[in-house]
C-alpha positions as CSV (number, residue, x, y, z in Angstrom):
1,X,-10.0,-36.1,0.9
2,X,-9.3,-33.1,2.8
3,X,-12.0,-30.2,2.7
4,X,-9.4,-27.7,1.7
5,X,-7.5,-28.8,-1.4
6,X,-3.7,-28.7,-1.4
7,X,-1.5,-25.7,-2.5
8,X,-0.4,-27.2,-6.0
9,X,-3.8,-28.1,-7.0
10,X,-5.2,-24.7,-5.8
11,X,-2.5,-23.0,-7.9
12,X,-3.2,-24.9,-11.1
13,X,-7.1,-24.4,-10.8
14,X,-6.7,-20.6,-10.1
15,X,-4.3,-20.1,-12.8
16,X,-6.1,-22.1,-15.3
17,X,-9.4,-20.2,-14.5
18,X,-7.5,-16.9,-14.6
19,X,-6.0,-17.4,-18.0
20,X,-9.1,-19.2,-19.6
21,X,-11.4,-16.3,-18.7
22,X,-8.8,-13.6,-19.7
23,X,-8.2,-15.4,-23.1
24,X,-11.8,-15.0,-24.0
25,X,-11.9,-11.4,-23.2
26,X,-12.0,-8.2,-25.5
27,X,-9.1,-5.9,-24.8
28,X,-10.0,-2.4,-23.4
29,X,-8.2,0.4,-21.6
30,X,-7.5,-0.1,-17.8
31,X,-9.3,1.9,-15.3
32,X,-8.2,4.1,-12.3
33,X,-7.6,2.2,-9.0
34,X,-7.2,-1.1,-10.9
35,X,-5.2,-3.3,-8.5
36,X,-2.1,-4.3,-10.5
37,X,-0.6,-6.3,-7.7
38,X,-2.0,-8.8,-5.3
39,X,-0.5,-7.3,-2.1
40,X,1.0,-3.9,-2.8
41,X,-1.5,-1.0,-3.1
42,X,-1.4,1.6,-5.8
43,X,-1.9,5.3,-5.3
44,X,-4.6,5.7,-8.1
45,X,-7.8,7.0,-6.7
46,X,-11.3,5.6,-7.6
47,X,-13.2,8.4,-9.7
48,X,-16.0,10.2,-8.2
49,X,-19.3,8.3,-8.4
50,X,-17.5,5.1,-9.5
51,X,-18.5,1.8,-7.7
52,X,-16.2,-1.4,-7.7
53,X,-16.6,-4.9,-6.5
54,X,-13.6,-6.9,-5.8
55,X,-13.3,-10.5,-4.6
56,X,-10.1,-11.8,-3.1
57,X,-9.1,-15.4,-2.4
58,X,-5.7,-16.1,-0.6
59,X,-4.3,-19.6,0.1
60,X,-1.7,-19.8,2.9
61,X,0.2,-23.2,3.0
62,X,2.9,-25.1,4.8
63,X,4.4,-24.4,8.3
64,X,7.3,-26.8,7.8
65,X,5.7,-29.5,9.9
66,X,2.5,-31.5,9.9
67,X,-0.2,-30.2,7.5
68,X,-1.4,-26.7,7.3
69,X,-3.5,-24.8,4.7
70,X,-5.9,-21.7,5.3
71,X,-8.1,-20.0,2.8
72,X,-9.0,-16.4,3.2
73,X,-11.5,-14.5,1.3
74,X,-12.4,-10.9,1.1
75,X,-15.4,-9.3,-0.5
76,X,-14.7,-5.6,-1.0
77,X,-17.1,-2.8,-2.3
78,X,-15.5,0.4,-2.9
79,X,-17.1,3.8,-3.8
80,X,-15.6,7.0,-5.0
81,X,-17.0,9.9,-2.9
82,X,-14.8,12.5,-4.9
83,X,-12.0,12.3,-7.4
84,X,-9.5,12.1,-4.4
85,X,-11.5,10.2,-1.7
86,X,-12.9,6.8,-1.8
87,X,-14.2,4.4,0.9
88,X,-14.7,0.6,1.1
89,X,-16.5,-2.0,3.2
90,X,-15.1,-5.5,3.3
91,X,-16.6,-8.8,4.4
92,X,-13.8,-11.3,5.5
93,X,-14.1,-15.1,5.4
94,X,-11.8,-17.8,6.3
95,X,-11.4,-21.8,6.1
96,X,-8.6,-23.8,7.7
97,X,-7.3,-27.4,7.7
98,X,-4.3,-28.1,10.1
99,X,-3.2,-31.2,11.7
100,X,-0.1,-32.6,13.4
101,X,1.0,-29.1,14.6
102,X,1.3,-28.0,18.2
103,X,2.7,-24.5,18.8
104,X,2.5,-22.8,22.2
105,X,0.1,-19.8,22.2
106,X,-0.5,-20.2,18.5
107,X,-1.7,-23.6,17.3
108,X,-3.3,-25.6,20.1
109,X,-4.3,-28.6,18.2
110,X,-5.9,-29.9,14.9
111,X,-8.6,-27.7,13.4
112,X,-10.8,-28.0,10.1
113,X,-13.7,-26.3,8.7
114,X,-14.9,-24.7,5.5
115,X,-15.5,-21.1,4.6
116,X,-16.8,-19.1,7.6
117,X,-17.5,-15.5,8.4
118,X,-14.2,-14.0,9.8
119,X,-14.8,-10.4,10.2
120,X,-15.4,-7.0,8.6
121,X,-13.3,-4.0,7.6
122,X,-13.8,-0.4,6.8
123,X,-11.3,1.8,4.9
124,X,-10.6,5.2,3.3
125,X,-8.2,6.1,0.7
126,X,-7.3,9.8,0.0
127,X,-5.2,10.8,-3.0
128,X,-2.8,13.8,-2.5
129,X,-0.9,13.7,-5.8
130,X,-2.0,11.9,-8.9
131,X,0.2,9.4,-10.5
132,X,-1.2,10.4,-14.0
133,X,-0.9,14.2,-13.5
134,X,2.0,14.7,-11.1
135,X,5.5,13.5,-11.0
136,X,4.8,11.0,-8.4
137,X,1.4,9.9,-7.1
138,X,0.9,9.8,-3.3
139,X,-2.1,8.6,-1.3
140,X,-2.9,7.6,2.3
141,X,-4.9,4.5,3.2
142,X,-6.5,3.9,6.7
143,X,-8.5,0.9,7.6
144,X,-10.3,-0.5,10.6
145,X,-11.0,-4.1,11.1
146,X,-12.5,-6.7,13.4
147,X,-11.9,-10.3,13.0
148,X,-13.4,-13.2,15.2
149,X,-11.2,-16.1,14.0
150,X,-7.5,-16.3,14.7
151,X,-5.7,-16.6,11.2
152,X,-3.0,-18.9,12.5
153,X,-4.9,-21.5,14.5
154,X,-8.7,-20.9,13.3
155,X,-9.7,-20.8,17.0
156,X,-12.2,-18.1,18.4
157,X,-10.2,-14.8,18.9
158,X,-11.4,-11.1,19.0
159,X,-8.9,-9.0,17.0
160,X,-9.1,-5.2,16.6
161,X,-6.7,-3.6,14.1
162,X,-6.0,-0.2,12.7
163,X,-3.7,0.2,9.6
164,X,-2.3,3.3,8.1
165,X,-0.4,3.1,4.9
166,X,1.2,5.7,2.6
167,X,1.1,4.7,-1.1
168,X,3.4,5.9,-3.9
169,X,3.1,5.3,-7.6
170,X,5.2,6.3,-10.6
171,X,4.7,5.7,-14.4
172,X,7.5,5.2,-16.9
173,X,7.8,4.5,-20.6
174,X,4.4,6.2,-21.4
175,X,2.6,4.3,-18.6
176,X,4.0,0.9,-19.9
177,X,6.1,0.4,-16.7
178,X,4.6,1.1,-13.3
179,X,6.5,1.4,-9.9
180,X,4.6,1.2,-6.6
181,X,5.7,1.5,-3.1
182,X,3.9,1.4,0.3
183,X,5.0,2.0,3.9
184,X,3.1,2.2,7.2
185,X,2.0,0.7,10.5
186,X,-0.7,-1.6,11.8
187,X,-1.7,-1.6,15.3
188,X,-3.6,-4.7,16.8
189,X,-5.3,-5.6,20.0
190,X,-6.2,-9.3,20.3
191,X,-7.9,-11.6,23.0
192,X,-8.0,-15.3,22.7
193,X,-11.1,-17.2,23.8
194,X,-10.5,-20.0,26.5
195,X,-10.1,-23.5,25.1
196,X,-11.0,-26.6,27.3
197,X,-8.9,-29.7,27.5
198,X,-5.5,-28.3,26.3
199,X,-2.3,-30.4,26.5
200,X,-0.7,-30.2,29.9
201,X,1.6,-27.1,30.3
202,X,0.4,-25.8,27.0
203,X,0.5,-22.0,26.8
204,X,-2.7,-20.2,25.8
205,X,-2.9,-16.8,27.2
206,X,-6.3,-15.2,27.3
207,X,-5.4,-11.7,28.4
208,X,-5.5,-8.9,25.8
209,X,-2.2,-8.6,23.9
210,X,-1.2,-5.5,21.8
211,X,1.1,-5.6,18.7
212,X,2.4,-3.0,16.4
213,X,3.7,-4.0,12.9
214,X,5.8,-2.0,10.5
215,X,4.7,-2.8,7.0
216,X,6.5,-2.1,3.7
217,X,5.9,-3.1,0.0
218,X,7.5,-2.7,-3.4
219,X,6.1,-3.6,-6.8
220,X,7.1,-3.2,-10.4
221,X,4.9,-4.2,-13.5
222,X,5.4,-4.2,-17.1
223,X,2.7,-4.1,-19.9
224,X,3.9,-6.8,-22.3
225,X,0.7,-6.8,-24.3
226,X,-2.5,-4.7,-24.6
227,X,-4.0,-4.8,-21.0
228,X,-1.6,-7.5,-19.9
229,X,0.9,-6.8,-17.2
230,X,3.6,-9.1,-15.7
231,X,5.6,-8.1,-12.6
232,X,7.2,-8.6,-9.4
233,X,6.0,-7.7,-5.8
234,X,7.6,-7.9,-2.3
235,X,6.4,-7.1,1.1
236,X,8.1,-6.7,4.5
237,X,6.4,-7.3,7.8
238,X,8.1,-6.6,11.3
239,X,5.9,-7.2,14.3
240,X,6.6,-5.9,17.8
241,X,4.8,-7.2,20.9
242,X,4.4,-5.1,24.0
243,X,6.3,-7.4,26.2
244,X,9.0,-9.2,24.1
245,X,9.8,-6.3,21.6
246,X,10.5,-7.7,18.1
247,X,8.6,-10.9,17.9
248,X,8.9,-11.7,14.2
249,X,9.8,-10.4,10.7
250,X,9.5,-11.8,7.3
251,X,10.2,-11.0,3.6
252,X,8.0,-12.4,0.9
253,X,8.4,-11.8,-2.9
254,X,7.1,-13.4,-6.1
255,X,5.6,-12.8,-9.6
256,X,2.3,-11.3,-10.4
257,X,0.2,-11.3,-13.5
258,X,-2.6,-8.9,-14.2
259,X,-5.1,-8.3,-16.9
260,X,-7.2,-5.1,-17.0
261,X,-10.4,-4.6,-19.1
262,X,-13.0,-1.8,-19.6
263,X,-15.3,-3.2,-17.0
264,X,-13.4,-5.8,-15.0
265,X,-9.8,-6.9,-14.2
266,X,-8.0,-9.8,-12.5
267,X,-4.7,-10.4,-10.8
268,X,-2.9,-13.5,-9.7
269,X,0.2,-13.6,-7.4
270,X,2.5,-16.2,-5.9
271,X,4.2,-14.9,-2.9
272,X,6.6,-17.5,-1.2
273,X,8.5,-16.5,1.9
274,X,12.2,-15.6,1.2
275,X,13.5,-14.9,4.6
276,X,12.3,-14.5,8.0
277,X,13.3,-14.4,11.7
278,X,12.2,-14.0,15.4
279,X,10.4,-16.7,17.3
280,X,10.5,-20.3,16.2
281,X,8.8,-23.3,17.3
282,X,10.6,-26.2,18.9
283,X,11.8,-28.6,16.2
284,X,11.5,-26.1,13.4
285,X,13.8,-27.3,10.7
286,X,14.3,-24.1,8.6
287,X,15.4,-21.5,11.0
288,X,15.7,-18.8,8.2
289,X,11.9,-18.6,7.8
290,X,9.1,-17.2,10.1
291,X,6.6,-20.1,10.4
292,X,4.8,-19.3,13.5
293,X,2.7,-16.5,12.2
294,X,3.6,-16.9,8.6
295,X,3.6,-19.8,6.1
296,X,6.2,-20.9,3.4
297,X,4.1,-19.6,0.6
298,X,0.8,-17.8,-0.4
299,X,-1.3,-17.6,-3.6
300,X,-3.6,-14.8,-4.0
301,X,-6.2,-14.3,-6.8
302,X,-8.3,-11.1,-7.2
303,X,-11.0,-10.0,-9.6
304,X,-12.7,-6.7,-9.7
305,X,-15.7,-5.4,-11.6
306,X,-16.5,-1.6,-12.1
307,X,-20.2,-0.5,-12.3
């Protein structure tokens, strides 16, 4: 049996755990900076003196050939310095199981290991306009990260990234309907580590490479029962590489389910890839998807606790 379980089984287990735990909970009012969506970020700030612990699990599956599944973890600790400024420290993890895939510069061969330390991240969020008090909420989000594992192949790779997002949020129908939007840029410098005994003529550059990504996201969520929200979110990712220009782009969209309590909350999102373009690998069957740096689907579960 593979060390990382298949996507469908993962989805059933995570969904069952999510619904089972929520069903036994007492209903409370939701808290500020509660993450309604799995991927799109809200503009609500964390209140001054508040401390929040969030655990993320993301399963990325299927590149259209061979077998591919990666599991990412993120343990996030966020603190409200003021009612407008909060900071977070994140520990990143990753496990991977891939076989039967060979893609120049991205997947040099089979790789399999369990959850391992992948990197760290620091971030600041500043709120300019409050979604609760102003006509529209506006915040900025800035993050710096380092990762030592390549998210595509699982091989050793030093990656330094800086991300700047602007976050927008609007309430409708007495806060029953929530609309959230994100737009921003991510800049990355990455260097692959050398690998011995690669296949003949296989491309595996080890010089530093720089990429700039244009990021955008949109989410809408509706409260259908006390503290329960159901919604839809979508993200757009366009990556430009210094030498080749636009290297890839993709659109992912799917449903999200959220529960918010007085002390804790949980969010479950399924995000398949709808369409993508740019570079493809030889023999790729579905030319309408980006399957070199993306997968056919992702599932993300987040659970947060407010101290």
